[in-house]
C-alpha positions in Angstrom: -22.4 25.6 -44.3 -19.6 27.2 -42.1 -20.0 31.1 -41.4 -17.6 33.4 -43.2 -15.3 33.5 -40.1 -14.8 29.7 -40.1 -14.1 29.7 -43.6 -11.4 32.2 -43.5 -10.0 30.6 -40.5 -9.6 27.4 -42.3 -8.0 29.5 -45.5 -5.9 32.0 -43.6 -4.7 29.6 -40.9 -4.2 26.7 -43.5 -6.1 24.5 -41.3 -7.4 21.4 -43.0 -11.0 20.3 -43.1 -11.4 16.8 -41.5 -14.4 14.3 -41.9 -15.1 10.6 -40.8 -12.9 9.5 -44.1 -9.7 11.5 -43.3 -9.6 12.2 -39.6 -7.5 9.1 -38.7 -4.9 10.0 -41.3 -5.0 13.6 -39.9 -4.4 12.4 -36.3 -1.5 10.1 -37.1 1.4 12.6 -37.0 4.2 12.4 -39.4 7.7 12.6 -38.4 8.5 16.0 -37.1 4.7 16.7 -36.5 3.2 17.5 -33.2 1.4 14.4 -32.0 -1.2 16.5 -30.1 -4.1 18.3 -32.4 -7.2 20.5 -31.6 -10.3 19.6 -33.6 -12.6 22.7 -34.0 -16.5 21.5 -33.8 -18.3 24.6 -35.0 -21.8 23.4 -35.0 -24.4 25.6 -36.9 -23.6 29.0 -37.1 -26.8 30.4 -37.1 -27.7 28.6 -34.1 -24.2 28.9 -32.5 -22.8 32.4 -33.1 -20.0 31.4 -30.5 -18.7 29.5 -33.2 -17.2 32.7 -34.7 -15.7 33.7 -31.5 -13.7 30.5 -31.2 -12.6 30.9 -34.6 -11.0 34.1 -33.9 -9.4 32.6 -30.8 -8.3 29.2 -32.3 -5.2 30.8 -34.5 -4.1 32.4 -31.3 -4.1 29.2 -29.4 -2.0 27.5 -32.4 0.4 30.2 -32.1 0.6 29.9 -28.3 1.2 26.3 -28.5 3.5 26.5 -31.9 5.2 23.1 -32.6 3.2 21.3 -29.7 -0.3 21.4 -31.3 -1.7 20.9 -34.9 -5.3 22.0 -35.8 -8.3 21.3 -38.0 -11.9 22.0 -38.6 -14.3 19.2 -38.6 -16.6 19.4 -41.5 -20.1 20.5 -40.8 -21.7 17.3 -42.2 -19.4 15.2 -40.2 -19.8 16.6 -36.9 -22.8 14.2 -35.7 -21.0 11.1 -36.8 -17.8 12.3 -35.0 -18.9 14.0 -31.9 -19.4 11.0 -29.6 -16.1 9.5 -30.6 -14.3 12.8 -29.2 -16.9 13.2 -26.2 -18.4 16.5 -28.0 -21.6 17.4 -25.9 -21.9 21.2 -27.0 -21.1 23.3 -29.8 -18.7 24.9 -30.8 -16.1 22.8 -29.0 -12.4 22.4 -29.1 -11.3 19.1 -28.8 -7.4 18.4 -27.7 -6.4 14.9 -28.8 -2.9 12.9 -28.3 -3.0 11.0 -31.6 -6.4 9.8 -31.8 -7.4 9.9 -28.3 -9.3 12.8 -26.9 -7.7 14.3 -23.6 -10.0 17.3 -23.2 -12.8 19.3 -24.5 -13.6 23.0 -24.2 -17.0 23.9 -25.2 -18.2 27.3 -26.0 -16.0 30.5 -25.6 -14.0 30.7 -22.5 -11.4 33.1 -21.0 -7.9 33.2 -22.6 -6.3 31.7 -19.0 -8.7 28.9 -19.1 -7.5 27.9 -22.7 -3.9 28.2 -21.7 -4.2 26.4 -18.2 -6.3 23.5 -19.6 -4.5 23.0 -23.0 -0.9 23.1 -21.2 -2.3 20.4 -19.0 -3.5 18.4 -21.6 -0.3 18.4 -23.6 1.4 16.6 -20.5 2.4 13.0 -21.8 0.8 11.8 -18.7 -2.5 13.5 -19.4 -5.1 10.9 -19.2 -7.3 10.4 -22.2 -11.1 10.6 -22.0 -12.8 7.3 -22.0 -16.0 7.4 -23.9 -19.0 6.5 -21.7 -20.6 4.1 -23.8 -23.9 5.6 -23.4 -26.4 5.6 -20.7 -26.6 2.6 -18.7 -29.6 1.8 -16.7 -30.3 -0.8 -13.7 -33.8 -2.0 -13.3 -34.9 -4.6 -10.7 -38.0 -6.4 -11.3 -39.2 -9.2 -9.3 -35.8 -9.8 -7.8 -34.1 -10.0 -11.1 -31.5 -7.3 -12.2 -31.7 -5.9 -15.7 -28.8 -3.8 -17.0 -29.4 -1.9 -20.4 
């Protein structure tokens, strides 16, 4: 269950709540919409009280990048299913995407200047997307044979 501040953010800023069933539709911009989005992965507010701080900052970020960035809150029950797809390692995190590809992740609460600097760079059309690692790979050599897992 999201904290009171996260719920208020979703309601006041009119941010949609996305999950694995509707996230692709949200990420595909309709005509006139920005192709870049910011997804808010809150984590458990009881364990991660910084989510409330990020919930306060997110509307300011959306205002600063008005017309260039759309926002959504990722449903708590869907975060574990979606975090690998968007390279989320810690919560809370803000993920900036270009259409359905992540271009940057900011974990925890940050200084305002860092939000502005990084998001500005990620909104550039030539900003590289994040390529999922595909998980850890281990190379083992046993009796002269190389095994890659």
